[in-house]
C-alpha beads as a LAMMPS data file, in Angstrom:
LAMMPS data file: protein, C-alpha beads

80 atoms
79 bonds

1 atom types
1 bond types

-500.0 500.0 xlo xhi
-500.0 500.0 ylo yhi
-500.0 500.0 zlo zhi

Masses

1 110.0

Atoms # bond

1 1 1 -0.168 -0.314 0.135
2 1 1 0.769 3.804 -0.695
3 1 1 -0.394 6.665 1.685
4 1 1 -1.045 10.364 0.544
5 1 1 2.707 11.475 1.706
6 1 1 4.712 8.717 -0.841
7 1 1 5.680 6.174 2.106
8 1 1 4.830 2.165 0.903
9 1 1 4.144 -0.661 3.286
10 1 1 4.397 -4.394 2.399
11 1 1 2.376 -7.063 4.494
12 1 1 2.479 -11.302 5.007
13 1 1 -0.501 -12.558 6.342
14 1 1 -0.465 -16.319 6.418
15 1 1 -3.280 -18.609 7.699
16 1 1 -5.728 -16.179 7.398
17 1 1 -8.592 -15.899 4.611
18 1 1 -10.667 -13.230 3.163
19 1 1 -12.378 -12.105 5.995
20 1 1 -9.985 -12.693 8.468
21 1 1 -7.449 -10.245 6.823
22 1 1 -10.532 -7.886 6.514
23 1 1 -11.377 -7.568 10.339
24 1 1 -7.646 -7.354 10.727
25 1 1 -6.922 -4.201 8.497
26 1 1 -9.364 -2.703 10.342
27 1 1 -8.839 -2.684 13.202
28 1 1 -8.172 0.297 14.740
29 1 1 -4.789 0.890 15.705
30 1 1 -3.322 -1.456 13.510
31 1 1 -2.469 0.918 10.493
32 1 1 -2.433 4.128 12.562
33 1 1 0.401 6.064 10.616
34 1 1 -0.370 5.643 7.365
35 1 1 -4.077 6.796 5.616
36 1 1 -3.821 4.417 2.441
37 1 1 -4.618 5.965 -0.809
38 1 1 -3.413 2.937 -3.222
39 1 1 -3.239 -0.857 -2.545
40 1 1 -2.662 -4.005 -3.943
41 1 1 -3.635 -7.276 -2.940
42 1 1 -2.063 -10.599 -4.271
43 1 1 -4.169 -13.399 -4.048
44 1 1 -2.258 -15.655 -1.899
45 1 1 -2.587 -18.322 -4.007
46 1 1 0.555 -21.171 -4.947
47 1 1 1.829 -18.334 -7.254
48 1 1 2.081 -15.459 -5.101
49 1 1 5.378 -14.989 -3.539
50 1 1 7.547 -11.572 -1.681
51 1 1 11.439 -10.875 -1.936
52 1 1 12.161 -8.071 -0.257
53 1 1 15.070 -6.451 2.012
54 1 1 15.149 -3.712 4.539
55 1 1 17.330 -0.750 4.791
56 1 1 20.083 -2.431 6.948
57 1 1 20.402 -5.206 4.256
58 1 1 18.197 -8.088 6.038
59 1 1 16.155 -9.887 3.143
60 1 1 12.815 -12.076 3.766
61 1 1 11.564 -14.456 1.532
62 1 1 8.138 -15.474 0.970
63 1 1 8.533 -18.424 -1.822
64 1 1 5.692 -19.072 -4.058
65 1 1 4.471 -22.386 -4.530
66 1 1 5.792 -22.451 -8.269
67 1 1 7.979 -20.195 -10.938
68 1 1 5.712 -17.230 -12.047
69 1 1 6.961 -15.554 -15.406
70 1 1 5.695 -11.688 -14.036
71 1 1 5.637 -9.640 -10.868
72 1 1 5.468 -6.516 -9.391
73 1 1 8.589 -4.704 -8.351
74 1 1 9.139 -1.846 -6.301
75 1 1 12.454 0.474 -6.410
76 1 1 13.319 3.763 -5.326
77 1 1 13.448 6.408 -7.860
78 1 1 16.745 7.330 -6.671
79 1 1 17.624 3.375 -7.523
80 1 1 20.233 2.512 -10.179

Bonds

1 1 1 2
2 1 2 3
3 1 3 4
4 1 4 5
5 1 5 6
6 1 6 7
7 1 7 8
8 1 8 9
9 1 9 10
10 1 10 11
11 1 11 12
12 1 12 13
13 1 13 14
14 1 14 15
15 1 15 16
16 1 16 17
17 1 17 18
18 1 18 19
19 1 19 20
20 1 20 21
21 1 21 22
22 1 22 23
23 1 23 24
24 1 24 25
25 1 25 26
26 1 26 27
27 1 27 28
28 1 28 29
29 1 29 30
30 1 30 31
31 1 31 32
32 1 32 33
33 1 33 34
34 1 34 35
35 1 35 36
36 1 36 37
37 1 37 38
38 1 38 39
39 1 39 40
40 1 40 41
41 1 41 42
42 1 42 43
43 1 43 44
44 1 44 45
45 1 45 46
46 1 46 47
47 1 47 48
48 1 48 49
49 1 49 50
50 1 50 51
51 1 51 52
52 1 52 53
53 1 53 54
54 1 54 55
55 1 55 56
56 1 56 57
57 1 57 58
58 1 58 59
59 1 59 60
60 1 60 61
61 1 61 62
62 1 62 63
63 1 63 64
64 1 64 65
65 1 65 66
66 1 66 67
67 1 67 68
68 1 68 69
69 1 69 70
70 1 70 71
71 1 71 72
72 1 72 73
73 1 73 74
74 1 74 75
75 1 75 76
76 1 76 77
77 1 77 78
78 1 78 79
79 1 79 80
């Protein structure tokens, strides 16, 4: 998701269906510091995965169930 100030957030929620995830997102205080402008929901199916690296260089990888040919890539504008 992104907010009106250009900040981004990514998250993974395992073992929750769509209804449970919706309840999490509307819980007061869960996302209190961001007013969400746009959000993208990946369906969580076997082709959904997530790879990210934080500012300290630590990597998190949620491997998809099978290889996929497409991806959504988010990088800083000043990235080379």
